[in-house]
C-alpha positions in Angstrom: -238.8 55.8 58.6 -238.8 59.2 60.3 -237.7 57.5 63.5 -234.8 55.8 61.7 -233.8 59.0 60.0 -233.9 60.8 63.4 -231.6 58.2 65.0 -229.2 58.3 62.0 -229.0 62.2 62.2 -228.6 62.0 65.9 -225.7 59.5 65.5 -224.0 61.7 62.8 -224.4 64.8 65.0 -223.0 62.9 68.0 -220.1 61.5 66.0 -219.4 65.0 64.5 -219.1 66.5 68.0 -216.9 63.5 69.2 -214.7 64.0 66.1 -214.4 67.7 66.8 -213.5 66.9 70.4 -210.9 64.5 69.3 -209.5 67.0 66.8 -209.3 69.7 69.4 -207.7 67.5 72.0 -205.2 66.3 69.4 -204.4 70.0 68.7 -204.0 70.5 72.5 -201.6 67.6 72.7 -199.6 69.0 69.8 -199.5 72.4 71.5 -198.6 70.7 74.8 -195.8 68.7 73.1 -194.5 71.8 71.5 -194.6 73.7 74.8 -192.9 70.8 76.5 -190.2 70.6 73.8 -189.6 74.4 74.2 -189.5 74.0 78.0 -187.0 71.1 77.7 -184.8 73.1 75.3 -184.7 76.0 77.7 -184.0 73.7 80.7 -181.2 71.9 78.7 -179.5 75.3 78.1 -179.7 76.2 81.8 -178.4 72.7 82.8 -175.5 73.1 80.3 -174.7 76.5 81.8 -174.8 75.3 85.4 -172.5 72.4 84.7 -170.0 74.5 82.8 -169.9 77.0 85.8 -168.7 74.4 88.3 -165.2 75.8 89.4 -163.6 72.4 90.0 -164.7 71.1 86.5 -161.5 70.4 84.4 -160.3 68.8 81.2 -160.0 65.6 83.2 -163.7 65.4 84.0 -166.7 64.7 81.8 -170.3 65.8 82.5 -173.3 65.0 80.4 -177.0 65.2 80.9 -180.4 64.4 79.5 -183.6 66.3 80.1 -186.8 64.3 80.1 -189.8 66.5 81.0 -189.0 67.9 84.5 -186.4 65.2 85.3 -182.7 65.7 84.6 -180.4 62.8 84.3 -176.7 63.5 85.0 -174.0 61.3 83.5 -170.2 61.3 83.1 -167.0 60.7 85.1 -165.3 63.0 87.6 -162.1 62.7 89.6 -163.5 64.7 92.6 -166.7 63.7 94.4 -167.4 67.3 95.1 -168.1 67.9 91.4 -170.8 65.2 91.5 -172.5 66.8 94.5 -172.2 70.4 93.2 -173.6 69.3 89.8 -176.7 67.7 91.4 -177.3 70.6 93.8 -177.0 73.3 91.1 -179.3 71.5 88.7 -181.9 70.8 91.4 -182.2 74.6 92.1 -183.2 75.3 88.5 -186.8 76.4 88.0 -189.0 73.6 86.6 -186.7 70.7 87.8 -188.7 68.2 89.9 -186.1 65.4 90.0 -182.4 64.8 89.4 -181.1 61.3 88.7 -177.4 61.6 89.4 -175.5 58.8 87.6 -172.1 60.5 87.5 -169.3 58.0 88.2 -166.5 59.0 90.6 -163.2 57.8 89.1 -160.9 55.8 91.5 -157.8 57.6 92.9 -154.7 56.3 91.2 -151.2 57.8 90.9 -150.7 56.0 87.6 -154.0 57.4 86.2 -153.0 60.9 87.3 -149.6 60.5 85.5 -151.4 59.3 82.3 -153.8 62.2 82.5 -151.0 64.8 82.6 -149.0 63.1 79.9 -151.9 62.7 77.5 -152.8 66.4 78.1 -149.2 67.5 77.4 -149.0 65.3 74.3 -152.3 66.5 72.9 -152.2 70.2 73.8 -148.5 70.8 72.8 -149.5 69.7 69.3 -149.9 72.8 67.1 -153.1 71.6 65.7 -154.7 70.8 69.1 -153.3 73.6 71.3 -156.2 76.0 70.6 -158.5 73.5 72.4 -156.6 73.9 75.6 -157.1 77.7 76.0 -160.9 77.8 75.8 -162.8 78.6 79.0 -164.5 75.2 78.9 -162.2 72.9 77.1 -164.1 70.9 74.4 -161.9 67.9 74.8 -162.0 65.9 78.0 -159.5 63.2 78.9 -161.0 60.5 81.1 -158.6 57.9 82.5 -159.7 54.9 84.4 -157.3 52.0 85.3 -154.9 53.0 82.4 -157.7 53.2 79.8 -158.2 56.6 78.2 -161.5 57.9 76.8 -161.5 61.1 74.8 -164.8 62.9 75.1 -166.1 66.1 73.6 -166.1 67.9 70.3 -163.4 68.9 67.7 -163.6 70.9 64.5 -162.3 68.4 62.0 -161.8 64.7 61.5 -158.1 65.4 61.3 -158.2 66.9 64.8 -160.0 63.8 66.1 -157.5 61.5 64.5 -154.6 63.5 65.8 -155.9 63.5 69.4 -156.2 59.7 69.2 -152.7 59.3 67.9 -151.3 61.6 70.6 -153.2 59.8 73.4 -152.2 56.4 72.1 -148.5 57.3 72.1 -148.4 57.9 75.9 -146.4 55.2 77.7 -148.6 53.1 80.1 -151.9 53.6 78.3 -153.6 50.3 77.8 -156.3 51.5 75.3 -157.8 54.7 73.9 -161.5 55.0 73.1 -162.0 58.0 70.8 -165.5 59.3 71.5 -164.8 62.8 70.1 -167.5 64.1 67.8 -166.7 66.2 64.8 -168.6 69.6 64.5 -170.9 69.8 61.5 -169.3 71.9 58.8 -171.1 75.2 58.1 -170.8 75.2 54.4 
């Protein structure tokens, strides 16, 4: 009986230590996940800044990114291949970045697409409601044109602005279709 009790207490003691080890390692994982999340948030802010600082970046280009640990994925569409290269190089230099997956698409050169870009920009930014978007250092609306198809990317203040941008872009001659991917800011009420 004493032997059985000794084995039982030994098992309880061993399970207690194992339970403590599991609990502390779970705590470490939680701390690690929190630290990783804070690291990714900091890195995302630095990536956003680097992309916004590219001198050739215009209202006719769209850059997006995703941070996954120490890997940064770049997305979007650009008219100029130089922007794709600069984006990758500037993000690679950031502290903590181990790898950059550059999936930025270079839009085909087209006189017709260039004409549509200019006309959509004029139609949108000459509108009194939308003109304030054109004068910001990094325009929040991006006009992407590929083979006569227009994608509106970015952020606007209201649903009315989003709808107005769509109507203006859709009214340009030669546009085949307009995809309105504009997001509406959350109201601060």
